[in-house]
C-alpha positions as CSV (number, residue, x, y, z in Angstrom):
1,M,89.0,-81.6,-131.2
2,I,86.5,-78.9,-132.6
3,E,85.5,-80.8,-135.5
4,Y,84.1,-83.4,-132.9
5,I,82.0,-80.4,-130.6
6,E,80.8,-78.9,-133.8
7,R,79.6,-82.5,-135.3
8,T,77.6,-82.8,-131.5
9,N,76.3,-79.8,-131.9
10,K,75.0,-80.5,-135.1
11,Y,73.0,-83.9,-133.6
12,L,71.9,-81.6,-130.5
13,F,70.3,-78.6,-131.9
14,K,69.7,-80.4,-135.2
15,G,71.4,-77.7,-137.1
16,G,69.7,-75.1,-135.3
17,A,71.6,-72.4,-133.0
18,P,71.5,-73.0,-129.3
19,M,68.7,-70.7,-127.3
20,E,69.8,-67.3,-125.9
21,W,68.8,-67.1,-122.2
22,W,66.1,-64.2,-123.1
23,E,64.0,-66.3,-125.4
24,I,64.0,-69.1,-122.6
25,L,62.6,-66.1,-120.2
26,L,60.0,-65.4,-122.9
27,L,59.1,-69.2,-123.2
28,V,58.8,-69.3,-119.5
29,L,56.6,-66.4,-119.6
30,G,54.4,-67.3,-121.9
31,I,53.4,-70.4,-120.5
32,I,53.0,-68.9,-116.9
33,V,50.3,-66.1,-118.3
34,V,48.6,-68.8,-120.0
35,V,48.3,-70.8,-117.1
36,L,47.2,-68.0,-115.4
37,V,44.5,-67.6,-118.0
38,I,43.1,-70.6,-117.7
39,L,42.8,-70.9,-113.6
40,Y,41.5,-67.5,-113.7
41,F,38.2,-68.8,-115.9
42,V,38.5,-71.9,-114.5
43,G,38.1,-70.1,-111.0
44,R,35.1,-67.7,-112.1
45,K,33.3,-70.8,-113.4
46,L,33.6,-72.5,-109.8
47,Q,32.7,-69.2,-107.8
48,G,29.3,-69.1,-110.0
49,K,28.7,-72.6,-109.4
50,A,29.6,-71.7,-105.4
51,N,26.9,-68.4,-105.3
52,D,24.3,-70.6,-106.7
53,Q,24.7,-73.4,-104.1
54,Q,24.7,-70.8,-101.5
55,S,21.6,-68.7,-103.0
56,V,19.8,-72.3,-102.9
57,I,21.1,-73.0,-99.1
58,N,19.7,-69.4,-98.3
59,Q,16.2,-69.6,-99.9
60,N,15.6,-73.4,-98.1
61,K,17.0,-72.7,-94.4
62,M,14.6,-72.5,-91.4
63,T,15.5,-71.8,-88.0
64,T,14.7,-75.1,-85.6
65,S,15.7,-76.1,-82.0
66,I,18.0,-79.2,-81.7
67,L,19.4,-80.9,-79.1
68,V,22.8,-81.7,-79.9
69,I,24.0,-85.0,-78.6
70,D,27.4,-85.5,-80.4
71,K,29.4,-84.2,-82.7
72,K,32.4,-85.6,-84.4
73,K,34.0,-85.9,-88.0
74,Q,34.0,-89.2,-89.2
75,K,33.7,-90.2,-93.2
76,V,30.4,-90.6,-95.2
77,K,30.4,-94.3,-95.4
78,D,30.9,-94.9,-91.7
79,S,27.8,-92.5,-90.6
80,N,24.4,-93.3,-90.2
81,L,23.2,-91.2,-93.1
82,P,20.6,-92.9,-95.3
83,K,21.8,-94.4,-98.6
84,M,20.1,-92.2,-100.7
85,V,21.9,-89.1,-99.3
86,Q,25.4,-90.7,-99.3
87,D,24.9,-91.4,-102.9
88,Q,24.1,-87.6,-103.8
89,I,27.5,-87.0,-102.0
90,P,30.4,-86.0,-104.5
91,K,32.9,-88.9,-104.9
92,Y,35.9,-86.6,-103.9
93,I,34.0,-85.7,-100.9
94,R,32.9,-89.2,-99.6
95,F,36.7,-90.2,-98.6
96,R,37.3,-87.0,-96.4
97,K,36.1,-86.8,-93.0
98,L,33.1,-84.2,-92.8
99,P,31.6,-82.8,-89.4
100,M,28.4,-84.4,-88.5
101,V,26.5,-84.4,-85.2
102,K,24.0,-86.1,-83.6
103,A,20.9,-84.6,-82.8
104,K,17.2,-84.9,-81.3
105,I,14.5,-82.9,-83.8
106,G,11.7,-83.2,-81.9
107,P,11.3,-86.7,-81.2
108,K,13.5,-88.5,-83.7
109,I,17.5,-88.5,-83.8
110,T,19.1,-88.3,-86.7
111,T,22.5,-87.5,-88.0
112,L,23.0,-83.9,-89.7
113,L,26.5,-82.6,-91.7
114,C,27.7,-79.3,-90.3
115,D,29.3,-76.1,-91.6
116,D,32.7,-76.1,-89.9
117,K,32.7,-72.8,-88.7
118,V,29.4,-73.9,-86.9
119,F,30.6,-77.3,-85.6
120,K,33.6,-75.6,-83.5
121,E,31.4,-73.7,-82.0
122,L,28.4,-75.6,-81.3
123,P,27.8,-77.2,-77.7
124,V,27.5,-80.8,-77.0
125,K,24.2,-82.0,-74.9
126,K,22.3,-78.5,-75.1
127,M,19.5,-77.3,-76.7
128,V,20.4,-75.0,-79.6
129,K,18.6,-73.0,-82.2
130,V,20.3,-73.5,-85.9
131,D,19.1,-72.5,-89.6
132,L,19.0,-76.3,-91.3
133,A,18.9,-76.6,-95.1
134,G,17.4,-80.4,-95.5
135,M,20.4,-82.4,-93.6
136,Y,23.2,-79.4,-93.3
137,I,23.2,-77.1,-90.2
138,V,24.4,-73.5,-91.9
139,G,24.2,-71.3,-89.0
140,M,23.7,-71.4,-85.2
141,K,21.5,-68.7,-82.8
142,G,20.8,-68.0,-79.9
143,Y,23.2,-69.5,-77.6
144,K,25.9,-67.8,-75.3
145,K,28.6,-69.6,-73.9
């Protein structure tokens, strides 16, 4: 019986001794450290991109009055956004439901994308001053509940 166990150990571990518990622990900790370092650098890169985008939005925003006709969350392909705008939206966002606002800006009725925080507070069928950056509602001003 002992010979059989020794032969199976030889085949299982290919001549080496089994790893001790502390060796396994060091291996797992090393893998965790490597993953955390990679996540740190990827997160820093993504944060830099987000800061650049926010600075572009802040440079291009303007305050205007709009009449909010309707607001709802819907997919980009189901909205009335122009084809050119739909093509510029990243592919991973196209299948999500985004907050959309149908508003009257001057004589023209348009569909606008909206920030989540602003979307929750935006009143329907009211005139509101908002900060627009292109077709994106960034902030709301001058409305009291």
